[in-house]
BAMIKOL-662326 format. One line per 8 residues: number of its first residue (from 0); their letters; for each residue x, y, z of C-alpha. Coordinates in nm, 3 decimals, decimal comma. Layout:
# BAMIKOL-662326
NUM) A) X/Y/Z ~ ...
***
This chain:
# BAMIKOL-662326
0) MPRYFETF) 5,763/-0,356/7,178 ~ 5,839/0,014/7,086 ~ 5,713/0,150/6,760 ~ 5,915/0,413/6,561 ~ 5,770/0,703/6,354 ~ 5,918/0,966/6,136 ~ 5,735/1,250/6,316 ~ 5,443/1,318/6,554
8) FVADPMTE) 5,118/1,436/6,416 ~ 4,808/1,508/6,629 ~ 4,541/1,490/6,348 ~ 4,728/1,308/6,066 ~ 4,850/0,948/6,028 ~ 5,209/0,892/6,123 ~ 5,457/0,699/5,908 ~ 5,596/0,402/6,101
16) LPEAEARA) 5,962/0,309/6,046 ~ 6,193/0,027/6,132 ~ 6,398/0,116/6,442 ~ 6,730/0,129/6,261 ~ 6,594/0,360/5,993 ~ 6,433/0,596/6,254 ~ 6,738/0,616/6,464 ~ 6,956/0,719/6,156
24) LPSYVVEA) 6,727/1,027/6,109 ~ 6,798/1,366/6,282 ~ 6,461/1,341/6,453 ~ 6,211/1,055/6,518 ~ 5,938/0,949/6,751 ~ 5,917/0,639/6,975 ~ 5,597/0,509/7,113 ~ 5,701/0,308/7,417
32) DTGATRRM) 5,465/0,089/7,616 ~ 5,396/0,262/7,955 ~ 5,083/0,095/8,048 ~ 4,746/0,269/8,037 ~ 4,871/0,607/7,930 ~ 5,014/0,637/7,567 ~ 5,349/0,802/7,574 ~ 5,548/0,924/7,268
40) EVWLHGEL) 5,914/1,035/7,287 ~ 6,029/1,288/7,039 ~ 6,406/1,269/6,976 ~ 6,607/1,544/6,810 ~ 6,989/1,493/6,726 ~ 7,012/1,216/6,982 ~ 6,850/1,413/7,268 ~ 6,501/1,363/7,412
48) ERVVYPDT) 6,323/1,693/7,311 ~ 5,978/1,630/7,457 ~ 5,733/1,371/7,553 ~ 5,375/1,362/7,411 ~ 5,076/1,205/7,572 ~ 4,831/1,161/7,278 ~ 4,459/1,119/7,271 ~ 4,412/1,212/7,646
56) QPGPEVAE) 4,340/1,505/7,874 ~ 4,537/1,644/8,167 ~ 4,485/1,432/8,474 ~ 4,646/1,257/8,771 ~ 4,811/0,972/8,580 ~ 4,976/1,214/8,324 ~ 5,078/1,459/8,603 ~ 5,249/1,184/8,788
64) LQRTKDAR) 5,451/1,080/8,477 ~ 5,534/1,452/8,416 ~ 5,663/1,490/8,773 ~ 5,865/1,163/8,784 ~ 5,957/0,988/8,458 ~ 5,956/1,301/8,238 ~ 6,056/1,565/8,490 ~ 6,353/1,691/8,276
72) VSTWVTST) 6,172/1,751/7,950 ~ 5,877/1,953/7,833 ~ 5,558/1,761/7,759 ~ 5,247/1,794/7,551 ~ 4,913/1,647/7,627 ~ 4,700/1,621/7,313 ~ 4,324/1,569/7,312 ~ 4,154/1,315/7,085
80) VVRDADED) 4,082/1,473/6,750 ~ 3,719/1,547/6,688 ~ 3,631/1,520/6,318 ~ 3,319/1,673/6,161 ~ 3,299/1,652/5,777 ~ 3,618/1,825/5,670 ~ 3,689/2,002/6,001 ~ 3,935/1,866/6,275
88) RYTIWYYK) 3,929/2,012/6,632 ~ 4,178/1,933/6,907 ~ 4,369/2,089/7,197 ~ 4,731/2,078/7,291 ~ 4,838/2,153/7,659 ~ 5,213/2,264/7,664 ~ 5,399/2,193/7,990 ~ 5,743/2,301/8,113
96) PGGELEHR) 5,986/2,039/8,242 ~ 5,844/1,911/8,572 ~ 5,482/1,937/8,468 ~ 5,398/2,314/8,513 ~ 5,143/2,421/8,252 ~ 5,282/2,688/8,012 ~ 4,979/2,736/7,791 ~ 4,701/2,561/7,598
104) TDYVSTPE) 4,618/2,593/7,239 ~ 4,289/2,498/7,066 ~ 4,312/2,406/6,700 ~ 4,038/2,407/6,431 ~ 4,142/2,299/6,085 ~ 3,970/2,270/5,740 ~ 4,133/2,256/5,396 ~ 4,095/2,629/5,358
112) LTVSTWYD) 4,161/2,749/5,712 ~ 4,353/2,665/6,022 ~ 4,284/2,856/6,345 ~ 4,486/2,825/6,658 ~ 4,382/3,004/6,970 ~ 4,603/3,004/7,283 ~ 4,549/3,072/7,647 ~ 4,796/3,114/7,926
120) ATGKLGGS) 4,826/2,893/8,230 ~ 4,551/3,079/8,402 ~ 4,308/3,040/8,106 ~ 4,345/3,407/7,987 ~ 4,327/3,448/7,609 ~ 4,662/3,509/7,458 ~ 4,560/3,555/7,093 ~ 4,501/3,351/6,781
128) RERHYNEQ) 4,643/3,288/6,443 ~ 4,452/3,218/6,117 ~ 4,623/3,049/5,829 ~ 4,434/3,068/5,502 ~ 4,497/2,825/5,212 ~ 4,410/2,819/4,845 ~ 4,250/2,527/4,658 ~ 4,594/2,367/4,599
136) GEQVEVIE) 4,668/2,366/4,977 ~ 4,922/2,656/4,959 ~ 4,920/2,896/5,244 ~ 4,810/3,243/5,108 ~ 4,763/3,453/5,426 ~ 4,834/3,457/5,791 ~ 4,648/3,677/6,027 ~ 4,750/3,726/6,394
144) ITPEGRRM) 4,469/3,842/6,625 ~ 4,544/3,999/6,961 ~ 4,346/3,943/7,275 ~ 4,190/4,277/7,222 ~ 4,073/4,176/6,869 ~ 4,334/4,366/6,666 ~ 4,405/4,181/6,339 ~ 4,741/4,197/6,180
152) IVKL) 4,813/4,043/5,841 ~ 5,153/3,873/5,822 ~ 5,338/3,918/5,497 ~ 5,436/3,583/5,327
***
């Protein structure tokens, strides 16, 4: 039986909703039973925006689903979140419709800092972004870092 959620989060709990309440929202997520591979559909304004395969790695089973069942939408493959004290680590692989890898992003998150580092389809470093937070959890600074190491502070 499908389960409905308000939104998809890799590292945080998701709010489960009754089907009618979810479908009344502009966007919602459906976890449909597809067998061994978990599959989440992200709907936006009545259109399937993307499919997410959570808690897994790219592999033959996911690639087959991307080429067949989900060939018309972009997909994300999200690794299992690794938690160590107050730090979360995970990876998201972003795919174009049909299953071609667009890029991969590695995330490291603590209450004070979130770092995302992305790589192109060949594995070449594309850059990173640091988001700094104060004790209240408010974002106070964003720093973009180029592949060459140049740091740029983004005004908030």
